N, C-alpha and C positions, 0 to 999 in steps of 0.2 A: 707691583703691576707688572702687566705682558701687555704691550701694547703693539699691533701689527696692523699692516696692511693685507687686507686679505679679502679675496672675491666674496660675493654676498653669495649667499644659500639660505633655503628656506629655514635652518635651522636658527639663522637669526632672524627670523620676521618679526617676533615683539620689539626686540629691541631697535630695529628699523623701522617700526611704528612709532614706537617712543620718540626716535631721533626727529621722523618727519612730523610730528604734532609739537615738538618743543619747535622746530623750525617755525612752523605755520604760526603757532600760539605768540610767539616773538615778532611775528611780519618779517623774519630774517628771509634774505633772497637764498633760495634754492638753488645753489650754481653746482655743477658737476655729478648731478643727482639723475640724468636723463629722465625719463619720462616720471619719476616717483613725483616730482611736482604736480602734475595734475591726476595721477592716479593712486589713491592709497591702497590698493591690493596689492601686497607685496609678491604675491604669486605670479599675478600677469605681469609685475613692474619684472620679474626676474626673468620669466619667458620673452619680454620686450629688448632686455638688454642683451640677452643670448643671442638675437638675431643680427646684434652689431657687432661680436665676437668674430665671424665668419665672414669674411669678404663676399663669400657667394649670396648671404642672405641679407646683408645691409641694405637696406631701402634707397631707391635710386637718388641721387643727388646728396646721400650723406655720406658719412665717411667711417671705417673700421674704428671701434672704440671699447675700450674694456674699463668696465666699471669695479671699481673698488668701496672697501668701507674699511675705517682706521677704526680698531677696535680695541677696546680693554678687556682682553680673555678671562681676566679674574675677577670681573665685574660684570660681564656679559653685559657691555654696553658698547652702543655705536657713539664714539667721540666724533666721528666726520665721514665725510664721503669724497672721493676722486675721483673723475671720469679721464682716463687718458685716451685723446683722440692719436690716432697714429699716424694720419697725414691731415692736411689742410684743404678744405674745399675755399672757396671764395668767402663765403661769410666767414669760416673760421680764422683766415689770414686777417681779417679786419678787427672783429669783434669777439671770438670766441677763443681761439688758441687751441693748444694741444692738449690743455690741462686744465680742466675747470674744478672747483673743490670748494666745499662749506665745511665749517666746523660748529658743531651744537652750541649756541651761547652761554651753556652753562660749563664748558670744555674751555671756553677762549681765554687767552691771557696766560696761559700755562705751559706754552711751549708745543702744543699740538698741532697747530698750523703748519709750523717748521717741520717738525718731525714728519710729519703727513706727506708734505710736499716733498721733501728729499726721499722718501721712500718710492714717490709714485716716479721722481726722477730717476730711480735705479728702474724701474719697471719700464720706463721710456728707453733707457741705456739698452735693456734687454729686447727690446724691439727693434733696436738697431738705428733709435734717434741719437745725435750727438748734441744737438740742441732743440729746446722746446719754447714755442711762443707761450707766455701768459700773458691775459687781458685782465685789467684791473679799473674798477669806478675810481677816477680820481678823489672822490670823498672817502675810500674804504681804507683808513689808516692802517686797520689791523691787518688787511689783506697786501698791502703795499710794505708792509714791516716784515710779512712772511718771504715775499718774494724776495725784497734787497737781502733778506737773512739767510736767502738761499743762494745767492750773488747774483742775483737779477741786474740786468743791462737795461738801464731806460732807453726805449729806440724813438717812441713819439708818442703823441695824443691823436686820435683820432674821434670824428663825430660820427654818430649813427643817425642820421636824418629821421627813419621811419621811428625810432625809440626816443628821439630828442636827449641824446645824452651822450657822453663821452667815453672812450674807451683809453687807458693808458696800456702802451705794449710794453713788455719785459723778454727779454732772450734770457734764458738759463742754460748752462751746459750739464749735460747729463753724467 
């Protein structure tokens, strides 16, 4: 198997749709997927995420971000998705962090989360970041395990009043 973290393209349209459908069907949280959560149209999603790559076209109040898919090349399957936010605004400092990610339920507990996050940390380093903030729902044992497995250092737990939920903060070196 050849697994890689790559930028999404229209060539991966069907596997992206399959990934999204699996996440929706299992009522999994679509983290690190940008507007794919709300928009099943992959072509429109690709156009939208391209706006975030260039600082000149990032919508006001948001930050430059890079979208990736973690794929099994040989099976033409999207295993997971990751979004690298190249800086933090006020919201991301508290509730989103530099990296958001999701692994398809059928691909969990196989080491894919850790491998994808490590690859994303390499991308963050290439973007000039020396460390990144990642947030995690306290009840998400799998995500916490991935973060800790990549060297995450717990900082604090914060409460988001509008969402009525908590977020754990972890810092990871790139």
